[in-house]
Every structure is written in C-alpha cells, then in structure tokens.
C-alpha positions in Angstrom: 0.0 0.0 0.0 1.3 3.4 -0.9 2.4 5.5 2.1 1.2 9.0 2.6 4.0 11.5 3.4 1.7 14.6 3.8 -1.9 14.6 4.9 -4.1 17.6 5.6 -7.5 16.8 7.0 -10.5 19.2 7.2 -8.2 22.3 7.5 -9.8 25.6 8.2 -7.8 28.9 8.4 -8.6 32.6 8.4 -6.4 35.6 9.0 -7.6 38.0 11.6 -10.4 40.4 10.4 -10.4 38.6 7.0 -12.7 36.1 5.3 -12.0 32.4 5.7 -9.0 31.5 3.5 -9.1 27.7 3.8 -12.3 25.8 4.6 -12.6 22.0 4.8 -9.4 21.5 2.9 -8.2 17.9 2.4 -5.0 16.9 0.7 -2.8 13.9 0.5 0.7 13.4 -1.1 2.0 9.9 -1.4 5.6 8.8 -1.5 7.1 9.4 -5.0 3.9 11.3 -6.1 4.5 14.5 -8.0 1.6 17.0 -7.7 1.3 20.5 -9.2 -1.0 23.0 -7.5 -2.4 26.1 -9.1 -5.1 28.7 -8.5 -5.8 32.4 -8.5 -3.8 34.9 -6.5 -5.1 35.0 -2.9 -6.6 31.5 -3.1 -4.5 30.4 -0.1 -1.8 28.3 -1.8 1.1 29.7 0.2 -1.0 29.6 3.3 -1.6 25.9 2.7 2.1 25.3 2.4 2.9 27.2 5.6 0.3 25.1 7.5 1.8 21.8 6.3 5.2 23.1 7.3 4.0 24.2 10.8 4.6 27.9 10.1 0.9 28.6 10.6 -1.5 26.8 12.9 -5.0 26.0 11.5 -8.1 26.9 13.5 -9.4 23.4 12.7 -8.1 20.2 11.2 -5.0 18.0 11.4 -1.6 17.8 9.8 0.1 14.4 9.4 3.6 14.1 8.1 5.2 10.7 7.4 2.2 9.0 9.3 2.6 11.1 12.4 0.1 13.7 13.6 1.8 17.0 14.2 0.8 18.0 17.8 3.5 20.4 18.7 6.5 22.4 17.4 9.0 19.7 18.2 7.2 17.2 15.9 7.3 19.8 13.1 11.0 20.4 13.7 11.8 16.8 13.2 9.7 16.4 10.1 11.2 19.6 8.5 14.5 17.8 8.4 13.0 15.4 5.9 11.1 18.0 3.8 12.8 20.4 1.5 10.7 23.6 1.5 11.4 26.4 -1.0 10.0 29.7 0.1 8.4 32.0 -2.5 10.8 34.8 -1.6 14.4 33.5 -1.5 15.3 36.3 1.0 13.2 34.5 3.6 15.6 31.5 3.2 19.0 33.1 3.1 20.5 34.6 6.2 24.1 33.5 6.5 27.2 35.6 5.6 28.2 33.4 2.6 26.4 31.1 0.2 28.4 28.1 1.5 27.2 28.8 5.0 23.6 29.0 3.9 23.7 25.8 1.9 25.5 23.9 4.7 23.2 25.1 7.4 20.6 22.3 6.8 23.0 19.4 6.8 24.6 20.7 10.0 21.2 20.7 11.6 20.7 17.1 10.5 23.8 16.2 12.5 26.4 16.0 9.8 30.0 16.9 10.5 31.2 20.3 9.3 33.3 18.7 6.6 30.5 16.5 5.4 28.0 19.4 5.4 30.4 21.5 3.3 30.8 18.6 0.9 27.0 18.3 0.6 26.7 22.1 0.1 29.4 22.1 -2.7 27.6 19.3 -4.5 24.2 21.0 -4.2 25.6 24.2 -5.6 27.1 22.3 -8.6 23.8 20.7 -9.2 22.0 24.0 -9.6 24.8 25.4 -11.7 26.4 27.6 -9.1 29.7 25.9 -8.6 32.2 28.6 -7.5 29.6 30.7 -5.7 30.6 29.3 -2.3 32.1 32.5 -0.9 29.6 35.0 -2.5 27.5 37.2 -0.2 23.9 36.1 -0.7 22.3 39.6 -0.6 24.5 40.7 -3.5 23.2 38.0 -5.8 20.6 38.5 -8.5 17.0 37.4 -7.8 17.5 34.3 -9.9 20.8 33.4 -8.3 19.2 33.7 -4.9 16.4 31.4 -5.9 18.9 28.8 -7.1 20.9 29.1 -3.9 17.7 28.6 -1.9 17.0 25.5 -3.9 20.6 24.3 -3.1 19.9 24.8 0.6 17.1 22.2 0.5 18.9 19.8 -2.0 21.9 19.6 0.3 19.7 18.1 3.0 18.8 15.2 0.6 15.1 15.5 1.5 12.5 12.8 1.1 9.9 15.3 -0.1 10.1 18.6 -1.9 7.6 21.4 -1.3 8.2 24.3 -3.8 6.4 27.6 -3.7 6.7 29.4 -7.1 10.2 28.1 -7.8 10.6 29.8 -11.1 10.1 33.4 -9.8 13.0 35.6 -10.9 14.7 32.9 -13.0 16.0 33.5 -16.5 14.9 31.1 -19.3 18.2 29.3 -19.0 17.9 28.8 -15.2 14.3 27.8 -15.6 15.3 25.0 -18.0 18.0 24.0 -15.6 15.5 23.7 -12.8 13.2 21.6 -15.0 16.1 19.3 -15.7 17.0 19.0 -12.0 13.5 18.2 -10.9 12.8 15.7 -13.6 15.9 13.8 -12.4 14.8 13.6 -8.8 12.7 10.6 -7.7 11.3 11.9 -4.4 7.7 13.1 -3.9 7.0 16.7 -4.5 4.3 19.4 -4.3 4.9 22.3 -6.6 3.0 25.6 -6.6 3.3 27.6 -9.8 1.5 30.0 -12.0 3.3 28.5 -15.0 1.3 25.8 -16.7 4.2 24.6 -18.9 6.5 24.3 -15.8 3.9 22.2 -13.9 3.3 20.0 -16.9 7.0 19.4 -17.2 7.7 18.7 -13.5 4.6 17.0 -12.1 2.3 14.2 -12.9 -1.0 15.3 -11.3 -2.6 18.7 -11.3 -4.9 20.1 -8.6 -6.4 23.5 -8.0 -7.2 25.5 -4.9 -10.6 27.2 -5.2 -13.1 28.4 -2.6 -10.8 27.3 0.2 -10.7 23.6 -1.0 -8.7 21.4 -3.3 -10.4 20.4 -6.5 -9.1 18.3 -9.4 -7.1 20.5 -11.8 -6.9 20.6 -15.5 -4.8 22.7 -17.8 -6.5 23.4 -21.1 -4.1 23.9 -24.1 -4.7 27.1 -26.0 -3.0 29.3 -28.6 -1.6 32.7 -27.7 0.5 35.3 -29.4 3.6 36.4 -27.5 7.2 37.7 -28.0 10.1 35.8 -26.5 12.6 37.6 -24.3 15.4 37.1 -26.9 13.4 37.9 -30.0 11.1 40.5 -31.4 8.8 38.5 -33.8 5.3 37.8 -32.4 4.2 34.2 -33.0 1.8 31.6 -31.6 2.0 27.9 -30.7 
C-alpha cells in the first residue's frame, strides 16, 4: 500500500479580520507522487504550504507528516529535516554571511560533521549550476541566483519530499530550464505551486487547484496565444 507523506484533513484557516482562507481543505501526497498546485492569487496556496510546514496553525483540522500527527512544534521540527521547503521569496531562506554557510546550514542541523556538510553544500551548488559561488555574499546576488541558492539549501539536505512555492520566480529562461532538468531527475515526492502551466506540466504528474478554500481536481487546457520571446522580437503563436 502506498504510504502518505503529507496529509491535511479538514483544514480551516482565516487571518484576523479577513474572510476564511481555507475551509474543509483535504490533501494527501503519497511517496514518490508528484503534484502540481495552481489557483488564482489570494486563493491560499502559500497559506496551505505554511500550514503543512508548521509555520501557521490551522483553526481546525489536522496535519500528518510521514504518518505522524503534528501535535507540537517539536514534531514539526523533526519532520522539517525530511522535507525540503522552498519559500516563494528567497530572501526568507538566506540569512548567513556566505552562500556556502547558507547551503551547509541544513546538513549541519541534520547532525552531519562540518566537513560532510560542506561537501553536501558544494555538491548541491554544482547541481543548480552555481559551482564557484561558495564565498559569494547572498544579498549581493541577483534574484534568480538567490532562488537557485535557496534550492541548493534544500537539496543539500537530501530530503524525502520537496515542497516548492513558485520556484521559477525571478529565473532566467536558462535557469528555468536547468530547474526543470534538475526536478525531472529527482525521484522523491513533491508538491509544486506555480502560475506557469508549462512548468507544472514538465515537472509534475498530477494537477490540482485551490478554489473556494478547498482542493479540486485540476486541468490545464491547451490554447494558442501570441507572444514575444525575451530574446526575440517577432510575435508568433503555438
């Protein structure tokens, strides 16, 4: 029987003085399952991710990670060492003096030695195409470089599950294609939130949508549109 790695049951959440954001939300991610989540701005996608990571507490419902009900912060702390969570804003994830320090931070928290953590960090940076960036200062990087460093911080932990919130934000077309290549080569389960249909289609197997505070089956409908590529000036459609 397939094991669930993430389960959200009857989740309800509302920010103070605002309408209910999530209402009766149910979600399950099984091991090795790859799910893409989309929905309109303000639907609560990021809120849902923050709840499953223990960064927000629902007013009702339960969160189960790896078969264990999350009853306190310590339970979430232990599970976070097994889940690679990419924040929508990379600046929320980078806080150390150098890129190497940031990427090695997770492995150190997992109990690895300093040498092993540095090795993991170096390998992760090479995976995202940033070999040689070890001694760069994070706040001086471009938006796309910060996003890739943030991705390296979670890959260095060799997580069992990936949870990615708008991973293509700020990426150049080349970096976006590199990210697609990286993700398609990883076997672990993942939940990806994105506004880019093509990216979700390339990196996930199942699509769901968040509407009216609940999860509904998703469907991306192919359509033609006219656009201009960043490197060209000839409008065309496909």
